[in-house]
Phi, psi and omega in degrees: 000126185271159180292344180293342180281351171283145181231145179278128183221166168260149182303321181296344179279343187239349179220162172235124178265125180261148176282139172288179184235136182302140176204094182292159182301326182289341181262003180272132178261150178305131180184185183245019178268119180292138177254118182259140167239192177291348180258009180101205180289120182246003179167193184222156183213169181263355180227140180268137170282323180244117190267029177205176178290158182186182183248141176243134180236126181298129182251316181235140179090265178270090189287135170078005175291148185229130180229152178239124176257123179280350184235167172307147187208172175241131179246119181277179192281006172269006183218159169263164173215159172212151178233185179297342178285345185257012182198159172257359182269172179288125187295319181291325175298317180298326177300314180288325177298314181295328174292330182280324182292151184280051183295329182293343180267003185262024179301130182245008183223125183282328182285298176243113182308136182215148177250111177286133184296322179294325177295321177294316181298334185280354181295129183252138181199170177266132184247124178281165175300161188302321182293323178288327173302312181298320181294318178296315180297323180297315180298311183290321181288333176297319176294315179296323180296320179294319177300317181293321176301314178299320179296320180292320177297317179297323177297319178295317179298318179295320177297322178297316180297318179296321180294320178295317178302313180296316181298318184279313195250358175245310179273348181058039177253035174294154182291129177279190183299336179264006180080012180259154180298126191304301189293311183288348176264012176091018178300140185290133179243147180231159181283148174210173179294345177253018180102193182286133179225160179300145178300135181096344176273165182222181175239134181207195178256154181301328182297342177293342185242351188226166164244141183224137177221168176261149175288179182228159178288132180285157179279327183222147184217143176221143177289331182244153176288128179224172183301321181263005175216074189251355183265130180301135176261112189267123176261192185295334184226352183192176172284122187250014179154201182220155181219176188265005182211172177228150176244359173215144175222004179256184179290120179224160171243136184236130174232165180284134174264315178237137178093241183288133176237152173101353176263122181252119183253142180250135177218145176217041180210180183287117179220163171248114176275121186286173186285357175258024180234161167244138184244128183243132172243149179195143171291337176257059189303311184291322177295317179297322179299316180293321178298316179299330177282346180269339187294138174273095186291331178296326183289336182250009179293130180259347185279148177258305178273326179228130181305137182216132174231137181257165174303319182299322179301317181286318180302319187270007178297125183274135182208163174280131180248113179292172175293157182302324181299315181285329173298317180293319179297319179295318180299317180292314184293307184285328176301325179292326177293317183282346171292319175295316178304313181296319179298322177294321178297319178296316179297318179297324178297318179291319179295320178296319179296318178296312180300315183291333177279328179285324188308304182294329181287323177288323182289332181269347184087004177299322172248125180256146178267119180291130180242148176274186185296333179276358179087010178267160177297126183268000000 
């Protein structure tokens, strides 16, 4: 198939973008229908506005974001949507095309970011024949499907770790010397300031198990990873860019100091923790991770206009401290789960890099997908 079979078109010639419909949180009923806004899934409802799979494009707020729903969904009025009824092209291909087009740069409103539909329609690009569209979408979606499988496995692993933590350190049903659940098998319990706890366990402060420091402001920053800015810049809730140096390279846990609270991030590579974070190190890394996920951050917030948590707040958090033996057993057991989790994260990073490098080349025709006589990938 020659490149001459590709044709130059405007987006408005091949798709129709529909407006979503308002649905406030108070009007949503419990259900399993995802509700999409320009920021992705923002809740659930019992009735679908769109009764088939489709694409959602951010219109107001988070401009130009693109999501694909494999199931019936509801699209609210901060986004556009389209289904197979709105185009003659391959829908999954259009999802990747819309991700490739510079829609995020088409903001037409300085106060509230907005994507004008006519501006989107005016985008010009080369469109391959339908069979090549399907082949391109197949390659990219195969990578995305593997990433999603890894994400689902990681979610299961995290749920398993949480369940073990609850069983051992909340319900006190850790295995006793005979391998039976401690509390329900008659294990001795004693009084403490936090209620009844297993004999030999104690109550202390979080600082008894951790070291804590604050992050620092980076010297240089880039939105994208580059040769001279390759180290992740860690913010209160996510990686917010890249910088030219690192201030941690060991296993750390990062939480928000200013701004967002309650997101616990795990790192075991070279990163720069920014000045709006708190960084925790611990020989009991997995136990500390679970404790950080248990803390009620709203209760210890010191900020009035902007949320603020100090090192002292975390240091003085009161908790039940198990015996060293059970802390070590938990570290080994749950650590093995998160080793698998980490391997999946590394694989996903590589798959994402491959997908993101392939996307513009496949969309431009720089890399062509070989097809057989029936139009299938050869």
